[in-house]
C-alpha positions as CSV (number, residue, x, y, z in Angstrom):
1,M,56.9,145.8,87.4
2,P,59.6,144.4,88.6
3,S,59.7,142.3,92.0
4,H,61.9,142.9,94.9
5,A,63.9,139.8,93.9
6,D,64.0,141.3,90.3
7,A,65.4,144.6,91.1
8,A,68.1,143.1,93.5
9,R,69.5,140.9,90.9
10,E,69.5,143.7,88.8
11,R,71.4,146.1,91.6
12,A,73.9,143.0,92.2
13,H,74.3,142.8,87.8
14,R,75.6,146.8,88.4
15,S,77.6,146.6,91.2
16,F,80.6,146.2,90.1
17,D,80.0,148.5,87.2
18,N,79.7,151.2,89.8
19,V,82.5,149.9,92.5
20,R,85.5,152.2,92.7
21,W,88.0,149.6,93.0
22,K,91.4,150.5,94.7
23,S,94.5,149.3,94.0
24,F,96.4,147.9,97.0
25,A,99.5,149.1,95.1
26,E,99.2,152.4,96.0
27,C,99.7,151.9,100.1
28,R,102.2,149.1,99.7
29,N,104.8,150.0,102.6
30,S,103.2,153.0,103.6
31,R,103.3,152.8,107.2
32,T,105.7,151.7,110.2
33,G,105.6,150.2,114.0
34,A,103.1,148.8,115.5
35,V,98.9,147.4,114.3
36,F,96.2,146.2,116.1
37,I,94.2,143.4,114.5
38,I,90.6,143.2,116.2
39,A,88.6,139.9,115.6
40,S,85.6,138.9,117.1
41,G,86.5,136.5,119.2
42,P,84.2,137.2,122.5
43,S,87.8,137.8,124.2
44,A,88.1,141.2,122.1
45,R,85.3,142.5,124.7
46,D,87.6,142.8,127.4
47,F,90.4,144.3,125.3
48,P,90.8,148.5,126.4
49,L,90.4,149.6,123.2
50,T,90.7,152.8,123.8
51,R,93.8,152.7,125.9
52,Y,95.6,152.1,122.6
53,A,93.6,154.2,120.3
54,D,96.7,156.4,119.3
55,F,97.6,152.9,117.0
56,P,96.1,152.2,113.9
57,M,93.9,149.4,113.9
58,F,92.1,146.6,112.0
59,A,88.4,145.7,112.0
60,M,86.7,143.2,110.8
61,N,83.6,141.4,110.2
62,G,81.4,142.0,113.1
63,S,84.4,143.7,115.6
64,I,83.3,147.1,114.1
65,H,80.5,147.0,116.9
66,L,83.6,147.7,119.4
67,F,84.9,150.4,117.3
68,A,81.4,151.8,116.9
69,E,80.7,151.8,121.0
70,A,84.2,153.2,121.7
71,G,83.9,155.9,119.1
72,L,86.9,154.9,117.4
73,T,87.9,154.5,113.5
74,P,89.6,151.9,112.4
75,L,92.3,152.3,109.6
76,F,91.1,149.2,107.4
77,Y,88.0,147.3,107.6
78,L,88.0,143.8,106.1
79,C,85.3,140.9,105.1
80,D,85.5,138.4,102.7
81,D,82.7,136.7,103.7
82,S,79.1,136.8,101.8
83,S,77.5,134.9,104.5
84,F,78.4,137.8,106.7
85,V,76.7,140.5,104.5
86,R,73.6,138.4,104.5
87,N,73.4,137.9,108.6
88,R,74.7,140.8,109.8
89,L,74.3,143.4,106.9
90,P,73.9,146.7,109.7
91,L,77.4,145.9,111.1
92,L,78.7,145.8,107.4
93,L,77.7,149.2,106.4
94,E,78.8,150.3,110.0
95,G,81.7,149.1,109.3
96,M,81.6,151.2,105.3
97,R,80.5,154.4,107.5
98,R,83.1,154.4,110.2
99,S,86.4,153.1,108.6
100,H,89.0,155.1,106.7
101,E,89.2,152.3,104.1
102,V,87.8,149.2,103.5
103,A,88.6,145.9,101.9
104,F,85.9,143.3,100.3
105,S,85.9,140.5,98.3
106,E,84.3,140.6,95.4
107,R,81.2,138.2,96.3
108,V,81.1,140.3,99.5
109,V,80.3,143.4,97.2
110,A,77.8,141.6,95.2
111,E,75.6,140.6,98.3
112,L,75.7,144.2,99.3
113,A,74.7,145.5,96.2
114,R,71.4,142.7,96.3
115,L,70.5,143.3,99.9
116,S,70.9,147.0,100.5
117,S,70.0,150.3,98.8
118,D,73.1,151.7,99.9
119,S,75.4,151.3,96.6
120,P,78.9,150.2,97.1
121,G,80.4,152.8,94.4
122,T,79.5,155.3,97.0
123,R,83.3,155.0,98.3
124,S,86.4,153.1,97.1
125,I,86.9,149.5,98.0
126,H,90.4,147.8,97.9
127,R,89.6,144.4,96.5
128,L,90.6,140.9,98.3
129,E,91.2,138.5,95.6
130,R,92.6,135.0,96.0
131,A,95.6,135.3,95.2
132,G,96.3,132.7,91.8
133,R,92.9,132.6,90.8
134,M,93.9,133.7,87.2
135,N,97.1,133.4,85.1
136,R,98.1,136.5,82.9
137,A,95.8,135.2,80.0
138,G,92.9,134.9,82.0
139,R,92.7,131.1,82.4
140,E,91.9,130.2,86.1
141,L,94.7,128.0,87.6
142,S,94.4,125.1,89.6
143,D,95.5,125.6,93.4
144,R,98.3,123.3,92.8
145,E,99.3,125.0,89.3
146,F,99.4,128.0,91.3
147,A,101.5,127.0,94.2
148,R,104.3,125.3,91.9
149,R,104.6,129.1,90.0
150,A,104.3,130.6,93.5
151,R,107.3,128.7,95.1
152,H,109.8,131.1,92.8
153,D,107.8,134.5,93.9
154,P,109.6,136.3,96.9
155,D,105.8,138.0,97.4
156,F,104.6,134.5,98.1
157,E,105.4,131.8,100.5
158,C,103.4,128.5,99.9
159,R,102.6,124.8,100.9
160,F,102.9,122.6,97.8
161,S,102.0,118.9,97.0
162,W,101.6,117.1,94.1
163,F,99.4,114.3,95.8
164,R,97.0,116.4,98.2
165,Q,95.2,119.4,97.0
166,K,94.9,120.9,100.4
167,P,98.5,121.9,101.2
168,N,98.4,124.2,98.2
169,R,95.8,126.9,99.5
170,I,98.0,127.5,102.4
171,G,100.0,130.6,101.9
172,F,101.2,133.8,102.7
173,S,100.7,136.8,100.8
174,R,103.4,139.8,101.1
175,N,101.6,141.9,98.3
176,L,98.1,142.0,98.4
177,D,98.1,143.5,94.6
178,K,98.9,140.0,93.8
179,G,96.1,138.3,95.9
180,Y,95.9,136.6,99.3
181,F,95.3,133.7,101.2
182,N,92.0,133.2,102.6
183,S,92.9,130.5,105.5
184,R,89.6,130.4,106.5
185,T,89.7,132.9,108.6
186,I,90.1,136.8,108.2
187,P,92.3,137.8,110.8
188,Y,94.9,136.0,108.3
189,A,94.1,138.3,105.6
190,G,94.7,141.2,108.3
191,I,98.0,140.2,108.8
192,Q,99.0,140.0,105.0
193,L,97.4,143.3,104.7
194,A,99.7,144.5,107.7
195,Y,102.9,142.9,105.8
196,H,101.7,144.7,102.5
197,L,101.2,148.2,104.3
198,G,104.9,147.7,106.1
199,F,104.1,147.4,109.7
200,S,106.6,145.5,111.9
201,R,104.7,144.4,114.7
202,V,101.1,143.0,114.7
203,F,99.0,142.4,117.7
204,L,96.2,140.1,117.6
205,V,93.0,141.0,119.6
206,G,90.1,138.4,119.9
207,V,91.9,135.4,117.8
208,D,90.3,132.8,120.1
209,L,89.6,130.5,117.2
210,D,86.9,128.7,119.2
211,S,83.8,128.3,117.8
212,K,81.9,127.2,121.1
213,K,82.6,130.9,123.2
214,G,80.6,132.6,120.4
215,R,82.0,135.9,118.9
216,S,82.0,139.3,120.7
217,Y,78.9,140.9,118.8
218,E,76.7,137.9,119.8
219,K,74.9,138.9,122.9
220,D,71.6,137.0,124.4
221,E,70.9,135.4,120.8
222,Q,71.9,132.2,118.9
223,A,74.9,132.1,117.5
224,V,75.2,132.1,113.4
225,P,76.8,128.7,112.6
226,S,80.7,128.5,112.1
227,R,82.6,126.4,109.8
228,L,85.9,127.1,112.2
229,D,86.1,123.9,113.8
230,G,85.9,122.0,110.2
231,D,88.5,124.3,109.1
232,Y,90.7,124.6,112.5
233,E,93.2,121.7,111.3
234,D,92.9,121.7,107.8
235,Y,93.5,125.5,106.8
236,I,94.0,127.9,109.4
237,L,96.5,125.8,112.2
238,P,98.5,124.8,108.8
239,S,98.7,128.5,107.7
240,F,99.8,130.0,111.0
241,Q,102.4,127.2,111.1
242,L,103.7,128.8,107.7
243,L,103.5,132.0,109.1
244,A,105.7,131.3,112.0
245,E,108.1,129.2,109.9
246,R,108.9,131.4,106.8
247,V,107.4,134.7,107.8
248,I,107.7,136.2,111.2
249,N,111.2,137.6,111.7
250,P,112.7,140.1,113.8
251,D,111.4,142.4,111.3
252,F,108.1,141.2,111.1
253,Q,106.7,140.1,114.2
254,V,102.9,138.7,115.3
255,F,101.8,138.1,119.0
256,N,98.5,137.0,120.1
257,L,97.0,139.1,123.2
258,S,94.3,136.6,123.4
259,L,95.7,133.8,126.6
260,D,93.3,131.5,126.2
261,S,93.3,131.2,122.4
262,R,93.2,127.9,120.6
263,L,96.3,128.7,118.6
264,P,99.4,127.6,120.2
265,S,102.0,129.9,121.7
266,S,104.6,127.9,120.1
267,V,103.0,129.6,116.8
268,V,101.9,132.8,117.8
269,P,103.5,134.0,121.0
270,K,101.0,135.2,123.3
271,I,101.3,137.9,125.7
272,S,99.1,140.0,128.0
273,L,98.8,143.6,128.4
274,D,101.7,144.3,131.1
275,Q,103.5,142.4,128.5
276,L,102.2,144.5,125.7
277,D,102.5,148.2,127.8
278,A,106.2,147.3,128.4
279,M,106.9,146.0,124.4
280,L,104.8,149.8,123.7
281,N,107.1,151.6,125.9
282,S,110.3,149.9,125.6
283,P,112.8,152.7,124.5
284,H,114.0,150.1,122.0
285,S,110.5,149.7,120.3
286,S,109.9,150.9,116.8
287,A,106.1,150.8,117.8
């Protein structure tokens, strides 16, 4: 009789055969106006989610608990971190049940199949695939080789260096059917999804980027270790700086509702709730 470990490995092996992968191409430029990206920083607890319930929202990782508490349904639920599946499986399953659409990396789907009897194949899943992993012949590309090619693709913005590898991992994708840039923080994937869908204004909630403050869903418990501090200078901040330099423009704007965010307001402007309401209620607003 197979052991529990053998059964888990078998479920993981079958996971990709059972998944109904859904193409991002089907939803490109299908939306307009404003979208809220709800991340897991502790400031998200203070955001009045229900006040803005008429606007489309994305949940990611543990921020789905805020939607469950408010009885709301996000447009998309995103997760690309297999360790989150291991540490917070009930939250991931809540995200799958509650959201209109889900977007997971292959590692998340494999870990879900290994740990849970809830088959990933019970619903369609958008594949969050890292940009530039393979060429047309199926050969894996190095970060440098992909970044060199991406400079000539209007769907990508990308740093490039012959001498250092890290800059070649910094980029932005306008077309998630071609993949996305990870940047080591899931809200950045959410911004790329917002652009792909056609939204023109993105409001970030809970993007505090300070591991010392913990996460909105960690209450009276020891926080799960985070790599945020180690990744901030090398990947997170440079990614948002590229966003500010090459992507944000009058037709695509991003604002941060976390006034204490580590992310400088010179990179992504910080606004208060009063300023948010003024923007949304303006007769010239496209929200």
